[in-house]
N, C-alpha and C positions, 0 to 999 in steps of 0.2 A: 571556387564558387560554382554552384550548379547553374545550368542554363535557366532562364526565365521563360523559355518558350512555352506557350499554352495551346498551340494548335494540335489537332489530332494528326498523328503520323499516319502515312500511308505507305504500303509496299509497292512493288512493281505493278503497273497496270491500275493503280488506284485502290487496290485491295488493302484491308486493314493489316497492320503489323501486329506483333505479339502483344505489345502494350498499347495503352491509349495514346501515347506519344513517345517521342525519343528522349525526353528529359522531364524530370518531375516538375520543374518550375520552382522548387523550394531552394532556398539559399543557405549555405553553410555560414551562419553568423553567430552561433553560440560558442563562447570561449570555454576553456577547460573549467574555469570556476563556475560558469553558467551550468555546464553539464553536471558538475558535482552538486551544485546548489539544488538543481531539479531533483536528483535522486535522493539527496540527503533530506530534502523536504518531504519526499514521499515516505520515508521511514517514519516521519512525524513523531519524533521522540516525546514531546509533551503529552500527546494523546496516547501513544504507545505505552509509556510508563504508567500513565493513569489507568489504562485498561489492565495491564499485567498485574499491578499492585492491587487493583480493585476486584478483579475477577478470579485470578488464580487461587488466592487463599480460600475461596468458597468451596473449591473442589479438592485442593491439596493443601490443607492447613499446615502440614509439616514441611512443605517445600521451602527451600531456601532459593529465592529467585535470583540472588546474586550468583550463586553457583550454577543455577539453570542457564543464565546468560553465558557464563564462562564455558560450560559444556556445549551449548548450542552453537557458539560462534564458529569453531572449526568445521562443523557440519554444514552450517549456512555458507561458509566460505567455499565449500565444494560446489554448492549450488550457484554461487556467484561466479565461480570460474567457468561454469557451463555457459553462462550468459556472456562473460568476457570473451570466451573462445568464439562464440558465434558472432558477437559484435565485431571482432577483429576480422573474421572471414567475410561477413556480409554486412557492412555498415550502411544499412538502408532503413528508411522509415518502415515501420511495421514489425520490427523485431522478430519474435518467435513465429509470427505468421509466415514471414519470408523463409526463415530457417527450416521450420518443420516441413513446409510445403516443398522445399527444394531438396530435402534429404530423405524424408520418409514418404509422404504422400500429400498432395494438395488438399484432399478432403480432411485429413488430420490437421494440417496446418491451419485451415480456416476454422474448423470446429474448436480447436484449442485456443486460437487467438480471439475468436468471437466470445468464447466463454470467459477468458481472462479479461477482455474488455468489459464485459458485463460485470464481473466481480469488481474491477477497479472503479468503474463508474458508480457502482452501488456504494462503494466506500465514500465517494464524494457526497452522496445523499446521506449515508450513515453519519458522516462527520458533521454535516449541517445539523442533523437531529441531535447528535451527541453534544454539539456546541450549545444548542438551544435548551436541551433538557438537563444537562449536567454542568457545563462550563459557565454558561451565562448565569444560572442561579448561583454558582460559586462566586462570580464577580459581585452579584448582588449581596451575598452573605458577607464577603470580606469588606466590601465598600459601604455596607449599611444601606443599600438601596432596596426599597420594599415594594416597588411597583410590580404588579402581578405578572405583567408580560415579561419581566426579568426573572422573577423568582419561580413562577410556575406558568409559563406560556401555554395557552390553549392550543388545540390542534390547528384552529384557524389562524392564530397568530404565528405559529411555527410555519405553516404553509406559506403565509404571506412573506415572512422574512426569508425563507428558503427560496421562494420564487424571485424575490428582488435580488438576492445574492446570485442566483443562477443567471439572471439577465445581465447583471453587472459583469460577471466573469466571462460570459459568452462574448460580450462587447470587448472586454480586455483582450481576449484571445484573438478576436478579429483584427485588432490593431497590429498584431505581429509579434514574433518571438523576441525581437530586440526590445520592445517596450515591456514585454513580460519579464525578460531578464532583468531590466532595470528595477521593476517593481519588486521582483523577488530578492534582489540584492538589499533593498531597503528593509523589507520585512525580515530577511535573514538577520541583519544586524540588530534590529529591535528585539526580535524573539530571543536571540541568544544572549543579549545583554540581560534580559529578564531571567532567562534560564540560569545564567551564570550567578546572578544574585540569589536565586532560589537554592542552588547547590551550595553556595558559600554560606548562606544563612543556616543551612542544616549542618554544614561542616563545622562552623565555629559556634553554633548554638549548642547548649548542653542539654542532655536528656532531662536532667533535674529541672532546668528552666522550662522545658516543654511541659513537664508534669504540673508545675506551678501555674503556667498560663492556661493549661487545659482545665485544671480544677477551678480556676476563677472565672472561666468564660464559656465552657462547653455545655453546662447544664447537667452533667453527671461526672462524678469524680473518676480519676484514673483507675483507682482500685475497684470502684463499682463496675466499670466496664469489663475488666478482666473477670471479676467474680460473676457477673451476670452471664457473660459468654460461656464460662465454664459450667454454670448451673443449667444452661439450656442446651448443652451438648458440644461445646467447642473445647477441644483438648489439643495442646501442643506437646508432641512427644519430646523426649530428651534427645540431645545430640542432633546430628544431621540425618534426615530421612532421605536416603539416596533415591529410593524408588519413587517417592512423591516428587522429588526435585527433577528427576529425569522426565516423569510424566508431565510436569508443568512446563517443560521445554516447548510444548505445542504452542503456548502463548508467545514464547520467544521467537519461534519461527514465524508466527503470524505477524508480529510487529516489526520484525526485521525486513519483511518483504517491501521492496521499493528501491533498495540500494542498487539493484541490478538493472533498472529500467532504461539505462542509456541506449540500449539497442532499439527502443521504440521510436526514438527521434534522432537516431544516429545520422540520418540524411541531412541534418541541419547543424551538425557540429564540426567545427574546424579541426583538422587533423584527427578525425574520428577514431582511428585505431589507437593512436597514442593517448588521446584523451580518455578513451574507455577505461584504460588501466587506472588512471588517477581518479576518475569518477566512481567506478565500481569498487575498486579495492579501497580507495580513500573513504567512500561512503560507508562501507562495512566497518572499517577500522574505527572511524569517528563514532559510528553508531554503537559499536560494541563497547568502546571505552566509556561513553556517556551512559549507556544503559547499566553497565556494571557499577559505575560510580554512583549513579542515582539510586539504584536499588540498595546498595550498601549504606548510603547516607540516610535513606528512609528508615532502615532498620536501626542505624546508630542513633538517630534523633528521636524517632517516635517509639522505638522499642519493638523487637520482633513479636513478642507475645501480645503486647498491647495492640499493635496494628492488626494482627490476625484476628484478635478478639473483636475489635471494632468493626472490621469488614464482615465478620460472621454475623454480628448483630444487625448491622445496617443493610447488608446486601445478601447475606447467605441464609443459613437455616434459622437464625434467631430474629428475623425481621419483625415477627409479631410482637416481640418484646423490646423493640427499639423505640426510644422516646425522644431522641435528640431532634432538633429542628433543622438539621442539614444532613445531606448524604455524605458518607465518609469516603469521598474520593480525594485524591491528592490536591486538586485545586481548592477544594473547601478547606483542607487542612492547612493551607497557607495562612489562614486566620491565626494559627497558633505558632507561627514562626517569630523569632525575635526581630527587632529593627523598627517596629512601629507600623502604623496603618498605611502610610504613604508607600513604603517599600512593598508591603503586602499587596496593595492594589496594583502596583507596577508588575509584580510577579504574576498575579492571577490574570491580569489583562494580557500578558504575553502567552499564557496558556490558551487564551481565546484567540489571539492574533495568529498563533501557529496554524490554526485551521485555514485562515485566509492565506497564509504563506504557501501551503502545500496545494491548495485547490487548483491553480493553473497547471500543475504537473498532471493531475488527473485528467483535466480537459485536454492537455497536449497529447497524452497517450491515446485517448479515445479518438481524437481527430486524425492523428497520424496513422492509426491502425485502419480506420475507415478509408482514409486516403489510399493506403496500400492495397486494400481490397479492390477499390475502384480502378487503381492503376493496372491491376491484373484482370480487369473486366468482370470482377465478381460483384460489383455494385455499379449503378449508373455512371456513365462517363463524366457527367457534369460535376460529380463529387470531387473530381481531381482538379477542377478549375482553381487556379491560384491567382490571387489579386496581384497585379503588377505593382501596385502601390505598397501593399503591406507584405507581400510574399507569403500570404496565408491562404489556405484552402477555406474560403469563407463559407461555402455551402456545407462542407463537412463540419465546420465549427458550429453552425446553426443547428444542424441535425443533432450533434452531440448535446448541445444545450437543451433541445427538446427531450432527448432521452433522459438527461439528468432531472428535468422537471417531472417526467413520468415517474422516475424512481423516487423523487421527493414525495410524490403523492402516495406511492405504494408503501413507502417506509412510514409515513406519518399516519395514514388512514387505514392501511391494510396490514400493518405489522410485519413488513419485510425484514426488519431488524431481528425478529424472533427466529429467522431462518439462517442466522449467521453460521451455525454449525454446518448446514447443508452447502452454503456458499464456500466455506473452507474446504469441504470435500471436493467440490468442483475445481477449486484452485489447485489443490494438491494433486488431483488426477492430471490436470493440464501440465503442471510442472514435472510430473513423472514422464509424460510423453516428450516434453522438451529435453529432459535429461537423456532419455533413450535415443533421441535424434542425435544429440551431440556425441554420444558414445558410438553411434553407428557411422558417423562421417568417415573415419579412417577406412572403413570397409566399403561403404557405398559410394563415397566421393573421394577416392584416394588422392586425385590430383588437387582437389581443393584443400585437403588436409595437409598436403605438402607445403602449402603457403601459410599454414597456421603458425602462431608463435612457437618458439623453440620449446618452452616449458610443456606445451600440450603434445608435442611430438616425441618427447622423451618416452622411453619404454621401460617397463618393469616386467621381467620374465616374458618379454616379447609382446606385452599388451601396452598400447599407447596410454599415456598418463590421462588423457582426456576421457578415455573409456572407463578407467578406474574411478576417476572423480565423478563421472556420470552415474556410476553404480551407487556410490555413496550418496549422491544427491537424490537419486530415485528412492533408495531405501529410507532416507531421512523423511521424505514426504509421505512415503507409505506408512511410516511410523506415526506421523501427524494424523493421517486419515484414520488409522486404527484407533489411536487414542481419542480422537474426536468422537468416533462412533461408539467406542467402548465406554466413554465417560459421559458423553452428552454435555460437554462443557460450554457449548456455544449456542444454546437455544433449543427449540422444539425439534425432536427427532421423530420421524415417522414417514409413512408413505406420502401423506398429503404435502407436508413441507418439502420433502425431497423432490416430488413430482413438480411442484411449483417452481422450485429453483432450477431443476433440470430442464425447464422449458427453454432456457437459453441455448444449450448445446443441441437440443432437438430442433429448434428454429434454424440453427446454423446448418445442421445436416440437411434439412429439407431445402433450405435456400441454396446450398451448394449444388445439390442434385438438380434442382429446377433451373438454376442459371446455367449450369453445364449443358443441359439439354437445349436451352434457348440459344446459347452461343453456337452449339453445333448446327442448329437450324439456320444460323447466319453464316455458316461456313468458317467459323472461328474455332480452332482447336485449342482448348485451354491446356491440353497435355503438352503442347509445344511451348506455351508460355511458361509453364512451371519447370521446364528444363533449363531455363535461363534465369540469371540473377537480374532483377530490375535495374535499369540505368539510373544514374544520378540526376 
């Protein structure tokens, strides 16, 4: 257990020490399952599979997403091992902020972590909007609810609901990680009971049964959908289109992200080094298995050609000819599963609940990163204040709640979601820097590397395994960036959107330079701080 001391530490003669105090005040009270549950929730499979199956066919209609997940998994594993390596070396709150600042340069560490924090908090706002614009209408469609705030909420209604949710989750996070862990255990069970029912209904349901249900209730026949999509430009090539499948992996990389997040809150995990293995590796394996099974069952039950045709008409190039009364996302397609309406409502409700399941993880990441910056004196000292009752950085939590509310506004009223492509570019660049940092540790911090797990210290032709894995990780994210910019698969691409999104790293760079100058005027050398690993 970490100390709960909250006073500012002083050096000899009353001068300030390297950090704001000698102990974080946070307590290691998260179990191995809690750590796994947090990162597994961040992968957010119900939303991830909805996005992949709904968006990828628009750009790569020949892609087989089951194979895309299979191919992407070992590449993503290299990326996960980078985070596992660093979490084992420096199990402190702040994750890649601490790692990059201690191995490459503090400026890079802060800019990278600030940018990733922006990306991940943006996802909190994105998912609130995704829930209100896609999943909540799906609940209405499946359950037969016709209220307009459910089927087509206005911007004002969306902002009100998102604000209420932001306030609630901010309050939940203030209460402490132990309460959050209990909440997430309950939501984990409910969500995955619903997801298991969804998978089983597709597994045991027949394709012919789906065609019958579709023809009787969708508003257009199965054959008419395929014929219409073909007439307006959709074509599925014969066999497996390997090039399209590989290109579609960019979505796989995107939705996998989250399984490696243990390092951001490692300062509150029991037996952090050992737990990191089970949470990160376990999170990836569970996610890979479920993504592969889910994509395969979608093709098996709905039909590869039909599903692609439907997405093309409803979301892609044929939208001007789409006449059905619902958007063709997976939650809406629950309406055509076997088992009756009760089971259908249970399943679609669990798609909705999944967003509530993951949201505390997004908040936790943001608050702990902000806490880590403050602990190194890059943010006001009060941000590190930890409640003696809740063992929570209350001020940091409130600040993150306000940031999420701002992002809610920008997403709903200013179209932040249209800049998803540019957000992915920022995330990819940041992950490349983290990968480079891991690969450089054996050469820049050899004494630290000597304490690393044995698998990372093994050598191939004299090169440490972690360096080789880091190269694969960096190249994989470079591919994601290239494909994003080349295809434009995630929103508007241009100087305007790119500049707007790149405001985050620009703010981080200016902030770092300004705070460094201010601390020097106080007689505090941040250079000395970043030579040391923060205390627990």
